[in-house]
N, C-alpha and C positions, 0 to 999 in steps of 0.2 A: 537343399538337397536336390541333386539332379533328377529330373523326371525321366526315368529310363524308357517310358512309353511315348515320349513326345516324338512327332514325325522326324525332327532333326536327329535325335539320338537313334531312332530306329534306322534311319537312312545310313548313319555311320556304322551301325552294326552290320548291315548287309554289305556295305562297301568294304569293311574290314574282311568279311568272309570272302569277298571276291578276290582278295589278294592271295588267298590260300586255296580257293576252290578251283579245280581244273575243269574248264568247260568240256562238255561232251565232244567226241572226236570230230564229227562232221561240222558242228557249229563252230568249234574253235579253229578248225583248219580252213574252212571255205567261206565262212560268214563272220569275219572278225572285224567288220566295221559296223557302227551303230548310227542310226538316224532317227530323230524324234520329230513328231509333227504336232503343231498346236491346233490341229483340226482332228475331227473324228476319222476322216478319210485319210488314207495314205496314198500319196502320189509318187510314182516311180517311172523311170524311163527304161525301156528295153531296146538295146542297140539293134538296129536293122540294116545299118550301112554295109557296103561291100568295099573291098580294096580297090582304089581308083588310081589312075595316073594323072599327074599334073599336065595341063594342056600346053601344047606348043603354040607359039605365035611369034610374029615379027616384033622386034623391040620398038618399031615405029607405029604399031597399031595399038588401039585401046585395049586394056586388059580384059580378059573374059571373066565374067562373074561365075564363080563356082559355088554351088549350093553346099550348105553345111552337111556334115555327115548325118545319115538318117537315124532316127530313133522314133519310137512310139511311146507316148505317155499314157500310162494306165493308172487307174485309181481303184481302191478297195477299202471298204469299211470293215476293219478287222473285228472278229469276235472278241469279247471282253473276258479277261480272266479275273476272278474274285476268289482268292484262296482265303477262307475264313476259318479261324480256329478258336477254341476256348481253352484257357489255361485251367488245368485241373490241380487243385491243391492236394498234396499227398502223393503226387506222381514221382516215381523213382528218379533220382539224378545219377547220370553216368559218371564214373570216375575211372581214371586210367588203371588198367590191371596192375596189381602189385603195389599200388600206392597205399599209404597208411589209412586205416579206417579211423577217422577222427570223430569228435562229438558231432551231434546233429547241427546242420546249418540252420541259420535263421531263415524266416519265410522270404525275406527280400532277396537274400543270396540265392535261394532256390529259384525264385522267379527270374533272376538275371541269367542263371544257367539255362533254364527252360526257354527264356526269350532267345538266347543265342542258338539253341538247338532247333527251335521251331523256325527261326528266321533262316537258318541254313537249309532246312528241309523245304521251305517255301521257295527259296532261290533255286534249289536243285530241281524242284518240280517244274518251275517256270522254264529253266534251261532245257530240261528233258522234253517239254512240249515243243520248244523250238527245234530241238534235235530231231524230233519226229517230223516236223515240217520240212527240215532240211533233207531228211532221208526220202520223204515222199517226192520232193521236187527233183532231187538228183536222179531218182529212179524213173519217174514218170513225166517230169516237166510240168506237173500240176500239183496242187495240194487241195484236199477237200476239207472244208472247215464247217463244223456243225456243233451245236450245243443247245442247252436249255434256253428256249426263247429266241434262238438264232436259227434262221432257215439254212438248211444244208446248201453250201455254195462251193462250187469248184472254181478255184483260181487257176486259170490256164496262162502260163507264161509264154506260150507260143513256140515251144521247142519243135524243131523240124522232126517230122514223123520218122525220117530215116535214122534218127538217133535212138530209137527204141527197137532193139534187135532181138529176135528169137531164133536160135539155131534149131534145126530140125534133123530128123533121121540120123544118119551115121556121123554127121558133122558135130553132134553134141559131144561135149568134152568127156562124158562118161560112156561114149559109144565106141564103135570100131574104127572110125577114121577121123579123129579130131585133129585140128591144126591150130592149137591155142596161140602159138607165136605168130602165125600168119594172120589169125583173127585180130590180135592186138594191133598189128601193123596196119591192117585194113581199117580198123575202127579209128585209130589215131589219124589216119589220112582223112577219114570222113569228118572228124571234128575240125581239122584244119580247113577243109573245104567249106564247111558250114559257118565257121566262126572266125577263122584266122588264128585261133589259139592252138597251142601245143598241149597234147595230153601229157600230164606229168605223173598222175597217180592212177593206180588200178586198185580198187577196193573190192575185195571178194568176200562172199560168205564162206564159212568154214568148209562146206562140202565142195565148193568150187575150187578152193585151194588144194584140197586133197586130190582132185582130178588133175589139176594143173601140174602139181609137183610129180605126179605119177606118169606124166606123158614122157615118152622117150626123148623127143626133141628138147623138151625142157630140161630133163636130166642131163642130156649131153651138153647143153649150153651152160648149165650151172656148174657141171664138173670142169668144163674148160675155164670158166670165169674164176673158179676157186682153185683150180689146179689140183682137185681132189677127185679121183675117179670114182670113189664110193659115195660121194656126197650127193644127195638128192634134194637139198633145200638150201636156201640162202642162210648164211651164218647170221645168228641174232645175238646181240650183246645183252648184258644184264638189264638194260633199260628199254629193250625193244618191246617187252610185253607190258602193256598199260591196261588200265581198267577199261574194258569194253573193246579193246582192239589190240592187235599184235603186229608190229612192223617186221616184215620178213626180209627187208633189204631191197636191193635194186636188181632188176632183171632187164638187161638192155637199157632202154631209155626211161623205164618206168619204176616208180616206187611201188612195191607190192605190200598191201596191208590186208590182214584178215580182220573183218569188222564183225564182232560177235556180241555187241551190246544189245540189251533187251529192255523192255518196258512192260508195265502191267496195264492192260486195257480196262475199259469201263466195266467189263464183265468179270474182272479179277483174274483174267488169264494172262500168262506171260507170252509176249510176242517179240520176235527179233525186229530190230529196226530195218535190217536188210534181210529179206526172206531167203531161204535156201534156193540154190540154183542160179542166183543172180550175181553179177558183178557190175561195177560202175567205173567208167573212165572219166577223169576230171582234169580239166585244165584251168585257165584263168577265168573263172566265172564271175568275178567281181561281186561276190555275195555280200549282202548288207542285211542287218537285223533292223527292221523298221518298227517304230512304235507310234501308235496314235495317241491322241490326247487322253489324259486321265480325267474322267468325268466325276470329279469329287471336289466339293467346295473346300474341304480341308487341304487339298493339294493345290488350291488356287487355280484349278483347271490348267495346270502347267503341262508342257510337253516333257514327259519323263519316260524312261524305260520301265519303271515300276514305281509304286508308291505304297508305303506301309503306314497303317495307322492302328491305334489301339484305343478301346473305350470300355467302360464298365456299364453293367445294368444293376439296378438296386435289388430286385427281387425276382427270382433268386439271385443272390450276389454272384457275379461272374465277370471275368475280364476276357475280352475278345481281341484277337490280332488278325488283321486282314492285309493281304498283299493284292494290289490291283495292277493290271497291265493290259495293253492292247497290241500284241505283237503280230508281225508278219515277216517271214524270212523271204528275201527277194534275191534271185540270181539276175544280175544286170546283163550278163552275157550267157543266156541260158543254153545256147548251142555249143558251149564249151564243155558240155558233159554228155555222156552217152551211157545208156544202161543196156545190158544184154542178159537174156535168160539163156544160159549156155548148156543146161542139161535138164 
């Protein structure tokens, strides 16, 4: 009989879940590459080079040595994630609404269902933690990591200070003299100057979108784009509204998205990943999800993005399930994103 709790089987369970599980918005869109390390520390390069011209010279003289494009190598020992759970016998098993109510399932069938359910939740929590990292990085250029037995550490990716913008006075989008379309063009130019990348996406909090779509210049642009004088927002199709975000369409050169996903903090309070009043402009940041070494002999100290194991204790009799990971989300071109507090 197959041991459903062996690491190999547990790994397959989560891998199967990944085929149907949609990653959170920021993580799936901007950090869709994975890198694992066989060391506790994660090493990554931050691009620092500037656009250069090839040197002229006579074909009769020796070639000029050109230095490689600049970058800075940084390292970080990520905080460890250990999601540990106990299986509870007698716990209700979910079934699809409207499906027949059959006789009671045997204990092992219940355990298999609970195993898939708990594994799915562990995977979701791991990805939400990385989504939280991505949101912090795109908004501030840094991420603060802290936890039990882990000193609070600020990982600063070195984003240019000019890419953190705060509008004041009447220039705020909910005030008397806003210029949101002009702001977007100015900020896109700033991203090009600092990184060479083009701003592609504008990700807004809900209240920022409300102010944006209410602006007369935006209304005029949208009505001309759609040839509908009464229309004040981009048309959205049936698939435009996703869990955690809503795609509003294209305005000029930019894809506009309302980002309204939330998480529960350590105090049990619900928090938005993107606070009210903020927007983020994002280009080609070359985001990568890095993972440090799994510090567990059962995992063979391998370089893995996660590792699950299960074990029992005799008295009181119980079975535990644990997922371990050492993640860090890294933007290799950090100056390809900008955040603005617009009201």
